[in-house]
Structures are given as C-alpha cells and as structure tokens.
N, CA, C and O atoms as a printed pandas DataFrame, in Angstrom:
     atom_number atom_name residue_name chain_id  residue_number  x_coord  y_coord  z_coord
0              1         N          MET        A               1  -15.620  -26.700    0.712
1              2        CA          MET        A               1  -14.876  -25.372    0.550
2              3         C          MET        A               1  -13.877  -25.354   -1.155
3              4         O          MET        A               1  -12.860  -25.921   -1.554
4              5         N          ALA        A               2  -14.875  -24.364   -1.753
5              6        CA          ALA        A               2  -13.781  -24.025   -2.846
6              7         C          ALA        A               2  -12.408  -23.199   -2.597
7              8         O          ALA        A               2  -12.279  -22.095   -2.067
8              9         N          THR        A               3  -11.546  -23.953   -3.071
9             10        CA          THR        A               3   -9.710  -23.596   -3.260
10            11         C          THR        A               3   -9.886  -22.146   -2.754
11            12         O          THR        A               3   -9.147  -21.835   -1.819
12            13         N          ASN        A               4  -10.652  -21.305   -3.166
13            14        CA          ASN        A               4  -10.328  -20.209   -3.688
14            15         C          ASN        A               4  -11.044  -19.264   -2.122
15            16         O          ASN        A               4  -10.786  -18.062   -2.176
16            17         N          GLU        A               5  -11.491  -19.503   -1.419
17            18        CA          GLU        A               5  -12.439  -19.213   -0.118
18            19         C          GLU        A               5  -11.313  -18.902    1.227
19            20         O          GLU        A               5  -10.507  -19.697    1.710
20            21         N          LEU        A               6  -11.533  -17.710    1.555
21            22        CA          LEU        A               6  -10.328  -17.733    2.469
22            23         C          LEU        A               6  -11.008  -18.409    3.868
23            24         O          LEU        A               6  -12.233  -18.507    3.936
24            25         N          THR        A               7  -10.288  -18.794    4.793
25            26        CA          THR        A               7  -10.515  -19.459    6.154
26            27         C          THR        A               7  -10.124  -18.230    7.014
27            28         O          THR        A               7   -9.383  -17.279    6.764
28            29         N          CYS        A               8  -10.974  -18.606    8.281
29            30        CA          CYS        A               8  -10.302  -18.088    9.444
30            31         C          CYS        A               8   -9.309  -18.040    9.428
31            32         O          CYS        A               8   -8.971  -16.920    9.047
32            33         N          GLN        A               9   -8.423  -18.711    9.655
33            34        CA          GLN        A               9   -6.591  -18.616    9.454
34            35         C          GLN        A               9   -6.000  -17.497    9.336
35            36         O          GLN        A               9   -5.393  -16.655    9.998
36            37         N          GLY        A              10   -6.548  -17.853    7.723
37            38        CA          GLY        A              10   -5.860  -16.552    6.968
38            39         C          GLY        A              10   -7.203  -15.058    6.769
39            40         O          GLY        A              10   -7.117  -14.111    5.988
40            41         N          PHE        A              11   -7.916  -15.244    7.407
41            42        CA          PHE        A              11   -7.917  -13.447    7.778
42            43         C          PHE        A              11   -7.747  -13.168    8.238
43            44         O          PHE        A              11   -7.917  -12.000    7.885
44            45         N          ILE        A              12   -7.237  -13.131    9.555
45            46        CA          ILE        A              12   -6.611  -12.694   10.683
46            47         C          ILE        A              12   -5.280  -12.892   10.603
47            48         O          ILE        A              12   -4.520  -12.482   11.481
48            49         N          GLU        A              13   -4.722  -13.784    9.147
49            50        CA          GLU        A              13   -3.453  -13.216    8.787
50            51         C          GLU        A              13   -3.348  -11.854    8.106
51            52         O          GLU        A              13   -2.520  -10.954    8.244
52            53         N          ILE        A              14   -4.401  -11.962    7.351
53            54        CA          ILE        A              14   -4.390  -10.666    6.926
54            55         C          ILE        A              14   -5.420   -8.947    7.116
55            56         O          ILE        A              14   -5.550   -7.974    6.374
56            57         N          VAL        A              15   -5.904   -9.262    8.339
57            58        CA          VAL        A              15   -6.678   -8.287    8.950
58            59         C          VAL        A              15   -6.039   -7.024    8.832
59            60         O          VAL        A              15   -6.713   -6.158    8.275
60            61         N          THR        A              16   -4.838   -6.690    9.244
61            62        CA          THR        A              16   -3.944   -5.838    9.415
62            63         C          THR        A              16   -4.019   -5.180    8.187
63            64         O          THR        A              16   -4.539   -4.066    8.123
64            65         N          ALA        A              17   -3.410   -5.924    6.879
65            66        CA          ALA        A              17   -3.377   -5.495    5.831
66            67         C          ALA        A              17   -4.742   -4.751    5.210
67            68         O          ALA        A              17   -4.756   -3.703    4.563
68            69         N          TYR        A              18   -5.781   -5.506    5.552
69            70        CA          TYR        A              18   -7.195   -4.993    5.058
70            71         C          TYR        A              18   -7.559   -3.182    5.742
71            72         O          TYR        A              18   -7.972   -2.136    5.241
72            73         N          LEU        A              19   -7.049   -3.697    7.331
73            74        CA          LEU        A              19   -7.527   -2.153    8.038
74            75         C          LEU        A              19   -6.787   -1.185    7.517
75            76         O          LEU        A              19   -7.120   -0.009    7.658
76            77         N          GLU        A              20   -5.913   -1.472    6.986
77            78        CA          GLU        A              20   -4.824   -0.720    6.087
78            79         C          GLU        A              20   -4.926   -0.282    4.992
79            80         O          GLU        A              20   -4.166    0.509    4.434
80            81         N          GLY        A              21   -6.309   -0.982    4.410
81            82        CA          GLY        A              21   -5.838   -0.479    2.631
82            83         C          GLY        A              21   -5.471   -1.030    2.046
83            84         O          GLY        A              21   -6.087   -1.167    0.989
84            85         N          GLY        A              22   -4.108   -1.845    2.241
85            86        CA          GLY        A              22   -3.059   -2.588    1.518
86            87         C          GLY        A              22   -3.139   -4.095    0.958
87            88         O          GLY        A              22   -2.183   -4.801    0.639
88            89         N          LEU        A              23   -4.651   -4.453    0.909
89            90        CA          LEU        A              23   -4.499   -5.712    0.003
90            91         C          LEU        A              23   -5.009   -5.333   -1.487
91            92         O          LEU        A              23   -5.577   -4.323   -1.902
92            93         N          PRO        A              24   -4.683   -6.263   -1.996
93            94        CA          PRO        A              24   -5.411   -6.098   -3.758
94            95         C          PRO        A              24   -6.559   -6.227   -3.816
95            96         O          PRO        A              24   -7.292   -6.751   -2.977
96            97         N          ASP        A              25   -6.856   -5.723   -4.895
97            98        CA          ASP        A              25   -8.932   -5.400   -5.227
98            99         C          ASP        A              25   -9.160   -7.858   -4.976
99           100         O          ASP        A              25   -9.257   -8.429   -3.889
100          101         N          PRO        A              26   -9.161   -8.399   -6.069
101          102        CA          PRO        A              26   -8.744   -9.794   -5.402
102          103         C          PRO        A              26   -8.523  -10.415   -3.894
103          104         O          PRO        A              26   -9.204  -11.367   -3.511
104          105         N          GLU        A              27   -7.348   -9.698   -2.932
105          106        CA          GLU        A              27   -8.178  -10.490   -2.032
106          107         C          GLU        A              27   -8.930   -9.978   -1.149
107          108         O          GLU        A              27   -9.445  -10.646   -0.252
108          109         N          ARG        A              28   -9.109   -8.544   -1.316
109          110        CA          ARG        A              28   -9.754   -7.399   -0.635
110          111         C          ARG        A              28  -11.143   -8.647   -1.057
111          112         O          ARG        A              28  -11.468   -9.398   -0.137
112          113         N          ALA        A              29  -11.553   -8.731   -1.813
113          114        CA          ALA        A              29  -12.720   -9.605   -2.661
114          115         C          ALA        A              29  -13.047  -10.586   -1.730
115          116         O          ALA        A              29  -14.138  -10.465   -1.173
116          117         N          ARG        A              30  -12.458  -11.373   -1.488
117          118        CA          ARG        A              30  -11.624  -12.626   -0.580
118          119         C          ARG        A              30  -12.099  -12.930    0.857
119          120         O          ARG        A              30  -12.721  -13.851    1.386
120          121         N          PHE        A              31  -11.251  -11.153    1.484
121          122        CA          PHE        A              31  -11.699  -11.383    2.282
122          123         C          PHE        A              31  -12.965  -10.583    2.918
123          124         O          PHE        A              31  -13.091  -10.550    4.142
124          125         N          GLU        A              32  -14.012   -9.860    1.959
125          126        CA          GLU        A              32  -15.166   -9.277    2.210
126          127         C          GLU        A              32  -16.290  -10.225    2.097
127          128         O          GLU        A              32  -17.179  -10.273    2.947
128          129         N          ALA        A              33  -16.244  -11.171    0.784
129          130        CA          ALA        A              33  -16.690  -12.793    0.900
130          131         C          ALA        A              33  -16.792  -13.272    2.281
131          132         O          ALA        A              33  -17.775  -12.997    2.969
132          133         N          HIS        A              34  -15.896  -13.919    2.677
133          134        CA          HIS        A              34  -15.604  -14.226    3.932
134          135         C          HIS        A              34  -16.508  -13.613    5.283
135          136         O          HIS        A              34  -17.245  -14.003    6.188
136          137         N          LEU        A              35  -15.855  -12.301    4.698
137          138        CA          LEU        A              35  -16.678  -12.021    6.074
138          139         C          LEU        A              35  -17.538  -11.367    6.196
139          140         O          LEU        A              35  -17.443  -10.522    7.087
140          141         N          ASN        A              36  -18.805  -11.413    5.382
141          142        CA          ASN        A              36  -19.556  -11.764    5.217
142          143         C          ASN        A              36  -20.447  -12.741    5.482
143          144         O          ASN        A              36  -21.674  -12.713    5.580
144          145         N          ASP        A              37  -19.201  -14.109    5.646
145          146        CA          ASP        A              37  -20.641  -15.647    5.934
146          147         C          ASP        A              37  -20.036  -15.789    7.146
147          148         O          ASP        A              37  -20.350  -16.832    7.720
148          149         N          CYS        A              38  -19.352  -15.157    7.663
149          150        CA          CYS        A              38  -18.994  -15.696    9.027
150          151         C          CYS        A              38  -19.128  -14.480   10.155
151          152         O          CYS        A              38  -18.685  -13.336   10.053
152          153         N          PRO        A              39  -19.622  -14.872   10.893
153          154        CA          PRO        A              39  -19.920  -13.927   11.927
154          155         C          PRO        A              39  -18.851  -13.948   12.816
155          156         O          PRO        A              39  -18.757  -13.211   13.797
156          157         N          TYR        A              40  -18.187  -14.643   12.534
157          158        CA          TYR        A              40  -16.687  -14.939   14.385
158          159         C          TYR        A              40  -15.980  -14.017   13.654
159          160         O          TYR        A              40  -15.639  -12.931   14.124
160          161         N          CYS        A              41  -15.788  -14.302   12.767
161          162        CA          CYS        A              41  -14.938  -13.198   11.965
162          163         C          CYS        A              41  -14.555  -12.330   11.679
163          164         O          CYS        A              41  -13.390  -11.979   11.497
164          165         N          SER        A              42  -16.157  -11.457   11.525
165          166        CA          SER        A              42  -17.139  -10.599   11.412
166          167         C          SER        A              42  -16.880   -9.594   13.049
167          168         O          SER        A              42  -16.609   -8.402   13.190
168          169         N          THR        A              43  -17.130  -10.800   14.187
169          170        CA          THR        A              43  -17.186  -10.311   14.927
170          171         C          THR        A              43  -15.653   -9.241   16.019
171          172         O          THR        A              43  -15.577   -8.360   16.876
172          173         N          TYR        A              44  -14.514  -10.360   14.975
173          174        CA          TYR        A              44  -13.519  -10.466   15.353
174          175         C          TYR        A              44  -12.829   -8.915   14.390
175          176         O          TYR        A              44  -12.326   -8.113   15.178
176          177         N          LEU        A              45  -12.776   -8.550   13.196
177          178        CA          LEU        A              45  -12.898   -7.278   12.692
178          179         C          LEU        A              45  -14.141   -6.806   13.453
179          180         O          LEU        A              45  -15.076   -7.150   12.731
180          181         N          ASP        A              46  -14.484   -6.382   14.205
181          182        CA          ASP        A              46  -15.113   -5.097   14.813
182          183         C          ASP        A              46  -14.277   -5.081   16.085
183          184         O          ASP        A              46  -14.039   -3.931   16.455
184          185         N          GLN        A              47  -13.726   -6.105   16.915
185          186        CA          GLN        A              47  -13.454   -6.026   17.797
186          187         C          GLN        A              47  -11.970   -5.528   17.285
187          188         O          GLN        A              47  -11.646   -4.617   18.047
188          189         N          MET        A              48  -11.058   -5.722   16.426
189          190        CA          MET        A              48  -10.133   -4.667   16.081
190          191         C          MET        A              48   -9.917   -3.870   15.764
191          192         O          MET        A              48   -8.775   -3.419   15.692
192          193         N          ARG        A              49  -11.339   -3.116   15.293
193          194        CA          ARG        A              49  -11.127   -1.695   15.081
194          195         C          ARG        A              49  -11.711   -1.179   16.181
195          196         O          ARG        A              49  -12.053   -0.003   16.057
196          197         N          GLN        A              50  -12.031   -1.925   17.692
197          198        CA          GLN        A              50  -12.440   -0.892   18.743
198          199         C          GLN        A              50  -11.200   -0.902   19.296
199          200         O          GLN        A              50  -10.839   -0.085   20.144
200          201         N          THR        A              51  -10.442   -1.891   18.812
201          202        CA          THR        A              51   -9.026   -2.302   20.005
202          203         C          THR        A              51   -8.352   -1.106   19.292
203          204         O          THR        A              51   -7.749   -0.536   20.202
204          205         N          ILE        A              52   -8.101   -0.319   17.965
205          206        CA          ILE        A              52   -7.519    0.174   17.289
206          207         C          ILE        A              52   -7.414    1.626   17.820
207          208         O          ILE        A              52   -6.526    2.461   17.996
208          209         N          ARG        A              53   -9.633    1.448   18.101
209          210        CA          ARG        A              53   -9.567    2.866   18.520
210          211         C          ARG        A              53   -9.016    3.650   19.604
211          212         O          ARG        A              53   -8.489    4.756   19.725
212          213         N          LEU        A              54   -9.471    2.226   20.692
213          214        CA          LEU        A              54   -9.154    2.508   22.585
214          215         C          LEU        A              54   -7.542    2.739   22.132
215          216         O          LEU        A              54   -7.110    3.867   22.369
216          217         N          VAL        A              55   -6.538    1.707   21.454
217          218        CA          VAL        A              55   -5.081    2.214   21.410
218          219         C          VAL        A              55   -4.608    3.665   21.029
219          220         O          VAL        A              55   -3.942    4.435   21.721
220          221         N          GLY        A              56   -5.041    3.827   19.937
221          222        CA          GLY        A              56   -4.654    4.624   19.353
222          223         C          GLY        A              56   -4.354    6.155   19.953
223          224         O          GLY        A              56   -3.671    7.053   19.461
224          225         N          ARG        A              57   -5.114    6.120   21.187
225          226        CA          ARG        A              57   -5.288    7.168   22.360
226          227         C          ARG        A              57   -4.080    7.287   23.482
227          228         O          ARG        A              57   -3.759    8.206   24.236
228          229         N          LEU        A              58   -3.681    6.292   23.319
229          230        CA          LEU        A              58   -2.200    6.155   23.787
230          231         C          LEU        A              58   -1.541    5.903   23.498
231          232         O          LEU        A              58   -1.287    4.956   22.753
232          233         N          SER        A              59   -0.452    7.241   24.327
233          234        CA          SER        A              59    1.575    6.588   23.408
234          235         C          SER        A              59    2.441    6.515   24.119
235          236         O          SER        A              59    2.403    6.875   25.296
236          237         N          GLU        A              60    3.481    5.991   23.495
237          238        CA          GLU        A              60    4.401    4.527   24.497
238          239         C          GLU        A              60    4.725    5.861   25.071
239          240         O          GLU        A              60    3.661    5.647   25.651
240          241         N          GLU        A              61    5.078    6.875   25.436
241          242        CA          GLU        A              61    5.434    7.341   26.351
242          243         C          GLU        A              61    4.547    7.380   27.631
243          244         O          GLU        A              61    5.122    7.568   28.703
244          245         N          SER        A              62    2.988    7.192   27.610
245          246        CA          SER        A              62    2.094    7.220   28.633
246          247         C          SER        A              62    1.938    5.401   29.208
247          248         O          SER        A              62    1.032    4.903   29.876
248          249         N          LEU        A              63    2.876    4.908   28.786
249          250        CA          LEU        A              63    3.202    3.147   29.286
250          251         C          LEU        A              63    4.832    3.547   30.321
251          252         O          LEU        A              63    5.839    4.231   30.137
252          253         N          ALA        A              64    4.403    2.836   31.192
253          254        CA          ALA        A              64    5.374    2.114   32.308
254          255         C          ALA        A              64    6.123    1.327   31.236
255          256         O          ALA        A              64    5.494    0.759   30.343
256          257         N          PRO        A              65    7.374    1.286   31.301
257          258        CA          PRO        A              65    8.384    0.540   31.307
258          259         C          PRO        A              65    8.003   -0.872   30.874
259          260         O          PRO        A              65    8.118   -1.441   29.789
260          261         N          GLU        A              66    7.517   -1.264   32.043
261          262        CA          GLU        A              66    7.385   -3.108   32.474
262          263         C          GLU        A              66    6.288   -3.435   32.075
263          264         O          GLU        A              66    6.129   -4.646   31.928
264          265         N          VAL        A              67    4.771   -2.246   31.650
265          266        CA          VAL        A              67    3.862   -2.404   30.634
266          267         C          VAL        A              67    4.112   -2.602   29.084
267          268         O          VAL        A              67    3.504   -3.286   28.262
268          269         N          LYS        A              68    5.433   -1.606   28.938
269          270        CA          LYS        A              68    5.512   -1.872   27.283
270          271         C          LYS        A              68    6.096   -3.061   26.987
271          272         O          LYS        A              68    5.947   -3.802   26.016
272          273         N          ALA        A              69    6.829   -3.151   28.022
273          274        CA          ALA        A              69    8.541   -4.565   27.915
274          275         C          ALA        A              69    7.236   -5.906   27.378
275          276         O          ALA        A              69    7.319   -6.498   26.302
276          277         N          ASP        A              70    6.136   -6.139   28.392
277          278        CA          ASP        A              70    4.668   -7.082   28.406
278          279         C          ASP        A              70    4.626   -6.793   27.312
279          280         O          ASP        A              70    5.394   -7.529   26.691
280          281         N          LEU        A              71    4.156   -6.124   26.700
281          282        CA          LEU        A              71    3.237   -5.325   25.540
282          283         C          LEU        A              71    3.848   -6.230   23.974
283          284         O          LEU        A              71    3.212   -6.851   23.122
284          285         N          LEU        A              72    4.906   -6.027   24.073
285          286        CA          LEU        A              72    5.842   -6.131   23.452
286          287         C          LEU        A              72    6.149   -7.600   23.606
287          288         O          LEU        A              72    5.805   -8.162   22.566
288          289         N          GLY        A              73    6.652   -8.451   24.470
289          290        CA          GLY        A              73    6.596   -9.624   24.503
290          291         C          GLY        A              73    5.407  -10.957   24.049
291          292         O          GLY        A              73    5.251  -12.052   23.509
292          293         N          ARG        A              74    4.888  -10.007   24.651
293          294        CA          ARG        A              74    2.915  -11.257   24.050
294          295         C          ARG        A              74    2.810  -10.906   22.416
295          296         O          ARG        A              74    2.519  -11.795   21.616
296          297         N          PHE        A              75    3.073   -9.532   21.996
297          298        CA          PHE        A              75    3.187   -9.535   20.656
298          299         C          PHE        A              75    4.210  -10.260   19.877
299          300         O          PHE        A              75    3.803  -10.916   18.918
300          301         N          ARG        A              76    5.586  -10.246   20.161
301          302        CA          ARG        A              76    6.342  -10.942   19.733
302          303         C          ARG        A              76    5.769  -12.952   19.415
303          304         O          ARG        A              76    5.670  -13.684   18.430
304          305         N          ASP        A              77    5.593  -13.055   20.570
305          306        CA          ASP        A              77    5.256  -14.644   20.683
306          307         C          ASP        A              77    3.528  -14.920   20.955
307          308         O          ASP        A              77    3.068  -15.635   21.845
308          309         N          TRP        A              78    2.959  -14.360   20.213
309          310        CA          TRP        A              78    1.443  -14.156   20.057
310          311         C          TRP        A              78    1.175  -15.666   19.281
311          312         O          TRP        A              78    0.278  -16.380   19.729
312          313         N          ASN        A              79    1.904  -16.082   18.219
313          314        CA          ASN        A              79    1.641  -17.268   17.577
314          315         C          ASN        A              79    2.596  -18.412   18.108
315          316         O          ASN        A              79    3.111  -19.366   17.524
316          317         N          ARG        A              80    2.640  -18.076   19.134
317          318        CA          ARG        A              80    4.193  -19.468   19.831
318          319         C          ARG        A              80    3.253  -20.199   20.273
319          320         O          ARG        A              80    3.187  -21.199   19.557
320          321         N          LYS        A              81    2.638  -20.216   20.926
321          322        CA          LYS        A              81    1.924  -20.699   21.890
322          323         C          LYS        A              81    0.486  -21.645   21.858
323          324         O          LYS        A              81   -0.040  -22.006   22.911
C-alpha cells in the first residue's frame, strides 16, 4: 500500500466530514479512491447514509430520557472497547 492511500480505519475516522462536505479536495480524493476499491467501506458509507436518513426523522424530544442517556453513553465510549 502506498503511503498516500487511505486505510479502512482512516476512512471511518473521516466519514462524517466527508458526508458533511468538510474534506479538503486532496483528502476527499483519497477518500473516494479508497471507496472505489473497498466494498466494505462502500457498504459502511451506505449504512451511514441510511442511518442519517432514518435518524433524521427523530427529534431529541421524542426519545425517552433513558434511551437518550444510553445512546449518548454508547457514542461517547464507542472507541474504548
């Protein structure tokens, strides 16, 4: 692998910035090159888009307090496990 190629871990770390349009052109190009070569990350990106579309229908007020606390805890600790 060339040093300029993006790894799957690197892909996951910047997927939100990509979806929000916040990657500089060179980083976006590396992201999209990896996406073209990696079916796993392509699936991951599709899943992220589906999640955003579905979760976008929820409001914070519609969540029970215990569900909100559980979700926040899971996202806060996602990379510690």
